[in-house]
C-alpha positions as CSV (number, residue, x, y, z in Angstrom):
1,X,-6.3,-31.3,15.0
2,X,-9.2,-29.8,17.0
3,X,-7.2,-26.7,17.8
4,X,-6.3,-26.2,14.2
5,X,-9.8,-26.6,13.0
6,X,-11.2,-24.2,15.6
7,X,-8.3,-21.7,15.1
8,X,-7.3,-22.1,18.8
9,X,-4.0,-22.4,20.6
10,X,-3.3,-25.3,22.9
11,X,-2.2,-24.1,26.4
12,X,-1.2,-26.3,29.3
13,X,-2.6,-25.3,32.6
14,X,-3.2,-27.1,35.9
15,X,-2.2,-30.5,34.4
16,X,-4.7,-30.2,31.5
17,X,-4.5,-29.0,27.9
18,X,-6.8,-26.1,27.2
19,X,-7.9,-24.6,23.9
20,X,-7.6,-20.8,23.9
21,X,-9.0,-18.6,21.2
22,X,-7.4,-15.2,20.6
23,X,-9.8,-12.3,20.5
24,X,-10.6,-11.0,17.0
25,X,-10.4,-7.2,16.8
26,X,-12.1,-5.5,13.9
27,X,-11.5,-1.9,13.1
28,X,-13.4,0.5,10.8
29,X,-12.5,4.1,9.9
30,X,-13.8,6.5,7.3
31,X,-11.7,9.4,6.1
32,X,-9.2,8.7,8.9
33,X,-5.7,10.2,9.2
34,X,-3.4,7.4,8.0
35,X,-0.8,8.2,10.7
36,X,-3.4,7.7,13.5
37,X,-4.6,4.4,12.0
38,X,-1.1,3.0,11.6
39,X,-0.2,3.9,15.2
40,X,-3.4,2.3,16.5
41,X,-2.8,-0.9,14.5
42,X,0.8,-1.1,15.8
43,X,-0.4,-0.6,19.4
44,X,-3.0,-3.4,19.1
45,X,-0.1,-5.7,18.0
46,X,2.1,-4.6,20.9
47,X,4.6,-2.9,18.5
48,X,6.2,0.4,18.1
49,X,6.0,2.0,14.6
50,X,8.2,4.7,13.0
51,X,6.6,6.7,10.3
52,X,8.3,8.8,7.7
53,X,7.6,12.6,8.0
54,X,6.2,12.7,4.5
55,X,3.5,10.0,5.1
56,X,0.1,11.7,4.9
57,X,-3.4,11.1,3.7
58,X,-6.7,9.7,4.7
59,X,-7.9,6.1,4.5
60,X,-11.1,4.1,4.7
61,X,-10.5,0.8,6.4
62,X,-12.7,-2.1,7.5
63,X,-10.4,-4.9,8.5
64,X,-9.4,-7.5,11.1
65,X,-6.4,-6.4,13.1
66,X,-3.6,-8.8,12.0
67,X,0.1,-8.8,11.0
68,X,-0.9,-7.8,7.5
69,X,-3.3,-5.0,8.5
70,X,-0.6,-2.3,8.5
71,X,0.6,-3.2,5.0
72,X,-3.0,-3.2,3.8
73,X,-3.5,0.4,5.0
74,X,-0.2,1.4,3.4
75,X,-1.4,-0.2,0.1
76,X,-4.3,2.3,0.1
77,X,-1.9,5.2,0.4
78,X,0.6,3.7,-2.0
79,X,4.4,4.0,-2.2
80,X,5.2,2.6,1.2
81,X,5.9,-0.7,2.8
82,X,6.4,-1.9,6.4
83,X,9.7,-3.5,7.5
84,X,10.1,-5.5,10.7
85,X,13.1,-4.3,12.6
86,X,14.7,-5.7,15.8
87,X,12.4,-6.6,18.6
88,X,8.9,-5.0,18.4
89,X,9.9,-2.1,16.1
90,X,8.2,-1.6,12.8
91,X,9.5,0.9,10.3
92,X,7.5,2.3,7.4
93,X,9.7,3.1,4.4
94,X,9.2,4.4,0.9
95,X,9.1,1.7,-1.8
96,X,11.7,1.9,-4.4
97,X,10.4,2.0,-8.0
98,X,9.8,-1.5,-9.3
99,X,8.9,-3.0,-5.9
């Protein structure tokens, strides 16, 4: 319960249970190339990202690096979504109309 309340993970080490907090990474860009931002966010998550050739634009972001950060950036650009592929691969694809 303490781990949940303090947003920590319980790790066993040397016969004891330890609380470990993951580092929070915040990122802020103004008028940044969307491709650079997406590659950086993927790298922070230990993932590889494939971007479509036609993805372009600039974004303003001020967010915490998390699983949803890439989609939040894509929402600014509009028309794209991120798909988790096998392993650590993320693929950005165009949204179909109505999605």
